[in-house]
C-alpha positions, 0 to 999 in steps of 0.5 A, a space after each residue: 800394591 802397598 798396604 795400608 799402616 797404621 795404630 790398633 786403637 786399644 783406647 779411645 783418644 790416642 792422640 799417637 793415632 790421630 795425629 799421626 802422619 804416616 798412618 792410613 790406617 786404624 784397628 779400632 777395639 771393639 770393646 772400647 768403641 761399643 759404648 750405648 751412650 756414646 752418639 758421636 763417631 768413634 774415630 771423631 773426624 779422623 778419616 781413614 783409607 782402611 779400617 778394621 774393628 778387632 773383636 775380642 769375643 766372638 771366639 770361632 774356636 768355641 762351641 758357640 758362637 756370642 749372642 746375635 746381639 755381639 754381632 749387631 754391636 760389631 756390625 754397628 761399629 764398622 758401619 760407623 766407622 767405614 771398616 772394610 773388615 772384622 777380626 778375631 783370635 783363633 781362641 776359646 773365651 767361653 764355655 757356650 753362647 751366654 755362659 761363663 767368660 774365660 777372662 783370656 783367650 785359650 787356645 783350640 785344640 787342634 783335633 780334627 772336630 775343633 777345625 770343623 767346629 772352628 770353620 763352622 763358626 767362620 762360616 757362619 761369621 762371614 755371612 753376616 757380616 758380608 761384604 765385610 771381610 773376615 781375618 782370623 789372628 794367630 795368639 800367644 799362648 803359654 800352654 798347648 793341647 795335645 791333638 792329633 795336628 799341629 797349629 800349622 796344619 790347623 791353621 791351613 785347613 780353616 784358612 783354604 776350606 772357609 776362605 778368610 784372611 789371616 791376621 798373622 801377629 808376626 809377635 805371636 809368632 815370634 814368641 811362641 817360637 821361644 817358648 815352644 822351640 819351633 822356627 817361626 819362619 817355617 810356620 810362617 812360610 808354611 801357613 802363608 799359600 793359604 791365607 787369601 789374604 793378609 793383615 799384619 801386627 807388630 808389637 813389642 816383647 820382652 823376655 821374663 827373666 824369672 820364668 825364662 818366657 818371652 811375653 808379647 807387650 805393647 809397652 816395649 819396641 819391636 825387637 830386630 828379631 821382631 823386624 826381620 821375621 816381619 820383612 819375611 811374612 811381607 815377602 811370603 805374602 806379597 800382594 795378599 797384605 791389605 794393611 798393618 797395624 802398630 800395637 803400642 800403649 798410649 802411655 808408654 815410655 816407648 812412645 817416643 820411637 812409636 812413630 819411627 816404628 811405623 814409619 819403619 814398618 812403612 819402608 820395609 813393606 814399600 821397600 819388599 813391594 818393590 822387590 818383588 814388583 807389587 808396587 801399584 802402577 801410577 795412573 
Protein backbone atom coordinates (compact mmCIF):
# COMPACT_ATOMS: atom_id res chain seq x y z
CA UNK A 1 0.00 0.00 0.00
CA UNK A 2 1.03 3.62 -0.45
CA UNK A 3 2.89 5.31 2.44
CA UNK A 4 1.52 8.22 4.46
CA UNK A 5 2.81 11.71 3.63
CA UNK A 6 3.33 14.85 5.67
CA UNK A 7 5.76 17.27 7.28
CA UNK A 8 8.35 16.97 9.99
CA UNK A 9 6.95 19.36 12.61
CA UNK A 10 9.87 21.29 14.10
CA UNK A 11 8.02 24.36 15.37
CA UNK A 12 4.71 24.47 17.18
CA UNK A 13 1.94 26.09 15.15
CA UNK A 14 3.39 25.36 11.73
CA UNK A 15 0.22 26.11 9.80
CA UNK A 16 1.54 24.59 6.58
CA UNK A 17 1.42 21.20 8.33
CA UNK A 18 -1.94 21.53 10.02
CA UNK A 19 -3.65 23.01 6.97
CA UNK A 20 -2.06 20.87 4.26
CA UNK A 21 -4.83 18.88 2.53
CA UNK A 22 -2.40 16.49 0.86
CA UNK A 23 -0.84 15.40 4.16
CA UNK A 24 -2.04 12.49 6.28
CA UNK A 25 1.13 12.07 8.36
CA UNK A 26 3.12 14.16 10.82
CA UNK A 27 6.45 13.78 12.56
CA UNK A 28 6.59 15.54 15.92
CA UNK A 29 9.88 16.86 17.28
CA UNK A 30 10.01 15.78 20.94
CA UNK A 31 12.08 18.77 22.01
CA UNK A 32 9.27 21.08 20.82
CA UNK A 33 6.39 18.98 22.16
CA UNK A 34 7.81 18.16 25.61
CA UNK A 35 6.63 21.28 27.44
CA UNK A 36 5.58 20.68 31.07
CA UNK A 37 3.45 23.85 31.03
CA UNK A 38 1.37 22.69 28.07
CA UNK A 39 -1.96 21.11 29.00
CA UNK A 40 -3.58 20.69 25.59
CA UNK A 41 -2.79 18.07 22.94
CA UNK A 42 0.32 19.13 21.03
CA UNK A 43 -1.34 18.75 17.64
CA UNK A 44 -4.52 20.41 18.82
CA UNK A 45 -7.56 19.16 16.92
CA UNK A 46 -5.54 18.03 13.89
CA UNK A 47 -5.73 14.29 13.18
CA UNK A 48 -3.36 12.23 11.10
CA UNK A 49 -3.33 8.63 9.94
CA UNK A 50 0.33 8.30 10.88
CA UNK A 51 2.21 10.14 13.64
CA UNK A 52 5.83 9.57 14.61
CA UNK A 53 7.77 11.15 17.51
CA UNK A 54 11.28 12.19 16.52
CA UNK A 55 13.82 12.42 19.34
CA UNK A 56 17.25 14.02 19.30
CA UNK A 57 18.75 12.60 22.49
CA UNK A 58 18.04 8.86 22.71
CA UNK A 59 21.54 8.71 21.24
CA UNK A 60 21.66 4.95 20.55
CA UNK A 61 25.32 5.23 19.59
CA UNK A 62 26.31 6.50 23.05
CA UNK A 63 27.58 4.35 25.88
CA UNK A 64 24.35 4.67 27.85
CA UNK A 65 20.73 5.51 27.18
CA UNK A 66 19.40 8.80 28.59
CA UNK A 67 17.71 8.92 32.03
CA UNK A 68 14.34 7.22 32.38
CA UNK A 69 12.58 10.58 32.66
CA UNK A 70 13.56 11.29 29.05
CA UNK A 71 12.13 7.97 27.87
CA UNK A 72 8.95 8.69 29.81
CA UNK A 73 8.58 12.07 28.11
CA UNK A 74 8.77 10.42 24.69
CA UNK A 75 6.18 7.84 25.63
CA UNK A 76 3.88 10.56 27.03
CA UNK A 77 4.01 12.65 23.83
CA UNK A 78 3.56 9.51 21.70
CA UNK A 79 0.47 8.34 23.59
CA UNK A 80 -1.04 11.83 23.72
CA UNK A 81 -0.89 12.17 19.94
CA UNK A 82 -1.65 8.58 18.92
CA UNK A 83 1.80 7.93 17.51
CA UNK A 84 2.72 4.69 15.79
CA UNK A 85 6.49 5.11 15.90
CA UNK A 86 9.51 6.70 17.58
CA UNK A 87 12.77 7.63 15.85
CA UNK A 88 16.23 9.00 16.54
CA UNK A 89 19.60 9.39 14.84
CA UNK A 90 22.53 7.00 14.57
CA UNK A 91 24.91 9.23 16.44
CA UNK A 92 26.40 10.28 19.75
CA UNK A 93 25.11 13.34 21.63
CA UNK A 94 26.66 12.96 25.11
CA UNK A 95 29.49 11.18 26.91
CA UNK A 96 27.29 9.33 29.45
CA UNK A 97 23.71 9.19 30.81
CA UNK A 98 23.73 12.51 32.68
CA UNK A 99 26.98 13.68 31.20
CA UNK A 100 28.16 16.49 28.97
CA UNK A 101 25.85 17.31 26.03
CA UNK A 102 27.78 17.70 22.79
CA UNK A 103 25.21 19.98 21.16
CA UNK A 104 25.31 18.12 17.86
CA UNK A 105 25.30 14.64 16.38
CA UNK A 106 28.72 13.01 16.26
CA UNK A 107 29.04 9.95 14.01
CA UNK A 108 29.69 6.64 15.73
CA UNK A 109 33.01 4.87 15.11
CA UNK A 110 32.30 2.02 12.70
CA UNK A 111 33.73 -0.75 14.88
CA UNK A 112 32.48 -4.11 16.15
CA UNK A 113 32.36 -2.72 19.67
CA UNK A 114 30.15 0.16 18.52
CA UNK A 115 27.86 -2.31 16.74
CA UNK A 116 27.41 -4.27 19.99
CA UNK A 117 26.74 -1.13 22.01
CA UNK A 118 24.30 0.32 19.47
CA UNK A 119 22.37 -2.96 19.16
CA UNK A 120 22.16 -3.26 22.94
CA UNK A 121 20.75 0.26 23.22
CA UNK A 122 18.24 -0.25 20.41
CA UNK A 123 17.04 -3.52 21.94
CA UNK A 124 16.36 -1.66 25.19
CA UNK A 125 14.65 1.20 23.34
CA UNK A 126 12.38 -1.23 21.50
CA UNK A 127 11.51 -3.09 24.66
CA UNK A 128 10.58 0.14 26.43
CA UNK A 129 8.46 1.61 23.62
CA UNK A 130 6.75 -1.57 22.41
CA UNK A 131 4.36 -1.83 20.61
CA UNK A 132 5.57 1.39 18.96
CA UNK A 133 8.12 0.77 16.21
CA UNK A 134 11.57 2.35 16.46
CA UNK A 135 13.35 3.83 13.41
CA UNK A 136 17.06 4.63 13.21
CA UNK A 137 18.06 7.64 11.07
CA UNK A 138 21.31 7.96 9.12
CA UNK A 139 22.95 11.34 9.74
CA UNK A 140 25.00 13.75 7.68
CA UNK A 141 28.47 14.53 8.99
CA UNK A 142 31.52 16.62 8.20
CA UNK A 143 34.02 14.00 9.39
CA UNK A 144 34.14 10.23 9.90
CA UNK A 145 36.03 8.12 12.41
CA UNK A 146 38.34 5.44 11.07
CA UNK A 147 36.89 2.02 11.88
CA UNK A 148 36.89 -1.67 11.14
CA UNK A 149 34.08 -1.37 8.57
CA UNK A 150 32.22 1.14 6.46
CA UNK A 151 28.87 2.76 7.23
CA UNK A 152 27.02 0.34 4.96
CA UNK A 153 28.23 -2.71 6.85
CA UNK A 154 27.61 -1.00 10.19
CA UNK A 155 24.02 -0.14 9.35
CA UNK A 156 23.21 -3.53 7.84
CA UNK A 157 24.56 -5.28 10.94
CA UNK A 158 22.50 -3.08 13.28
CA UNK A 159 19.28 -3.27 11.25
CA UNK A 160 19.45 -7.03 10.73
CA UNK A 161 20.29 -7.81 14.38
CA UNK A 162 17.76 -5.50 16.04
CA UNK A 163 14.94 -5.66 13.50
CA UNK A 164 14.37 -1.93 13.92
CA UNK A 165 13.19 0.27 11.09
CA UNK A 166 15.34 2.56 8.96
CA UNK A 167 14.54 6.26 8.87
CA UNK A 168 16.24 6.85 5.54
CA UNK A 169 17.20 10.48 5.29
CA UNK A 170 17.65 10.75 1.53
CA UNK A 171 19.12 14.24 1.81
CA UNK A 172 21.75 13.13 4.32
CA UNK A 173 22.79 10.29 2.03
CA UNK A 174 23.01 12.72 -0.89
CA UNK A 175 25.03 15.25 1.14
CA UNK A 176 27.49 12.62 2.42
CA UNK A 177 27.91 11.18 -1.07
CA UNK A 178 29.02 14.57 -2.38
CA UNK A 179 31.20 15.40 0.61
CA UNK A 180 32.89 11.98 0.82
CA UNK A 181 32.72 10.77 -2.76
CA UNK A 182 30.62 7.61 -2.75
CA UNK A 183 27.68 6.30 -4.79
CA UNK A 184 24.40 7.14 -2.96
CA UNK A 185 22.46 4.59 -5.02
CA UNK A 186 24.83 1.83 -3.99
CA UNK A 187 24.54 2.97 -0.37
CA UNK A 188 20.75 2.74 -0.32
CA UNK A 189 20.56 -0.38 -2.45
CA UNK A 190 22.89 -2.38 -0.21
CA UNK A 191 21.29 -1.35 3.09
CA UNK A 192 17.62 -1.54 2.16
CA UNK A 193 17.27 -5.38 2.21
CA UNK A 194 18.12 -5.40 5.94
CA UNK A 195 15.50 -2.81 6.90
CA UNK A 196 12.34 -4.37 8.32
CA UNK A 197 10.36 -1.18 7.73
CA UNK A 198 11.16 2.29 6.40
CA UNK A 199 10.39 5.95 6.94
CA UNK A 200 11.85 8.57 4.59
CA UNK A 201 13.04 12.13 5.23
CA UNK A 202 13.23 14.61 2.36
CA UNK A 203 14.69 18.11 2.57
CA UNK A 204 16.63 20.64 0.56
CA UNK A 205 20.23 21.74 0.66
CA UNK A 206 22.93 23.82 -0.96
CA UNK A 207 26.58 23.63 -1.91
CA UNK A 208 28.66 26.02 0.18
CA UNK A 209 31.02 27.62 -2.32
CA UNK A 210 33.61 28.62 0.27
CA UNK A 211 34.16 25.12 1.66
CA UNK A 212 32.89 23.02 -1.24
CA UNK A 213 30.62 21.20 1.24
CA UNK A 214 27.01 20.25 0.58
CA UNK A 215 24.81 21.35 3.50
CA UNK A 216 21.38 19.86 4.25
CA UNK A 217 18.93 22.69 4.90
CA UNK A 218 15.16 22.87 5.50
CA UNK A 219 14.92 26.35 3.97
CA UNK A 220 16.01 25.26 0.48
CA UNK A 221 14.11 23.35 -2.19
CA UNK A 222 14.81 19.70 -2.92
CA UNK A 223 17.23 19.42 -5.88
CA UNK A 224 16.41 17.21 -8.87
CA UNK A 225 19.17 14.81 -7.83
CA UNK A 226 17.38 14.42 -4.50
CA UNK A 227 14.12 13.57 -6.24
CA UNK A 228 15.84 10.93 -8.36
CA UNK A 229 17.43 9.36 -5.29
CA UNK A 230 14.06 9.43 -3.52
CA UNK A 231 12.43 7.55 -6.41
CA UNK A 232 15.20 4.95 -6.31
CA UNK A 233 14.76 4.52 -2.55
CA UNK A 234 11.04 3.89 -3.01
CA UNK A 235 11.75 1.33 -5.71
CA UNK A 236 14.20 -0.49 -3.46
CA UNK A 237 11.94 -0.41 -0.40
CA UNK A 238 8.65 -1.31 -2.04
CA UNK A 239 5.85 -1.91 0.50
CA UNK A 240 8.19 -1.41 3.48
CA UNK A 241 7.80 2.40 3.37
CA UNK A 242 5.34 3.51 6.07
CA UNK A 243 5.69 7.29 5.85
CA UNK A 244 7.46 10.10 4.01
CA UNK A 245 8.20 13.34 5.90
CA UNK A 246 9.18 16.60 4.23
CA UNK A 247 11.52 18.86 6.20
CA UNK A 248 10.57 22.50 5.80
CA UNK A 249 11.01 25.59 7.98
CA UNK A 250 7.82 27.56 8.57
CA UNK A 251 9.37 30.95 7.78
CA UNK A 252 11.33 29.72 4.78
CA UNK A 253 11.03 31.57 1.45
CA UNK A 254 10.81 28.12 -0.11
CA UNK A 255 7.43 27.56 1.58
CA UNK A 256 5.69 28.90 -1.50
CA UNK A 257 6.68 25.68 -3.25
CA UNK A 258 6.61 23.32 -0.25
CA UNK A 259 3.03 22.21 -0.90
CA UNK A 260 4.01 21.37 -4.47
CA UNK A 261 6.95 19.37 -3.11
CA UNK A 262 4.70 17.35 -0.83
CA UNK A 263 2.37 16.70 -3.74
CA UNK A 264 5.30 15.67 -5.92
CA UNK A 265 6.61 13.30 -3.24
CA UNK A 266 3.19 11.66 -3.11
CA UNK A 267 2.83 11.44 -6.89
CA UNK A 268 6.25 9.80 -7.28
CA UNK A 269 5.44 7.28 -4.56
CA UNK A 270 2.06 6.43 -6.08
CA UNK A 271 3.68 5.88 -9.46
CA UNK A 272 6.37 3.64 -7.97
CA UNK A 273 3.75 1.69 -6.00
CA UNK A 274 1.71 1.27 -9.17
CA UNK A 275 4.75 0.08 -11.14
CA UNK A 276 5.65 -2.40 -8.38
CA UNK A 277 2.07 -3.55 -7.94
CA UNK A 278 2.02 -2.83 -4.22
CA UNK A 279 -0.94 -0.46 -4.05
CA UNK A 280 -3.63 -1.60 -1.69
CA UNK A 281 -6.55 -3.03 -3.61
CA UNK A 282 -9.88 -1.33 -3.16
CA UNK A 283 -12.10 -3.26 -0.72
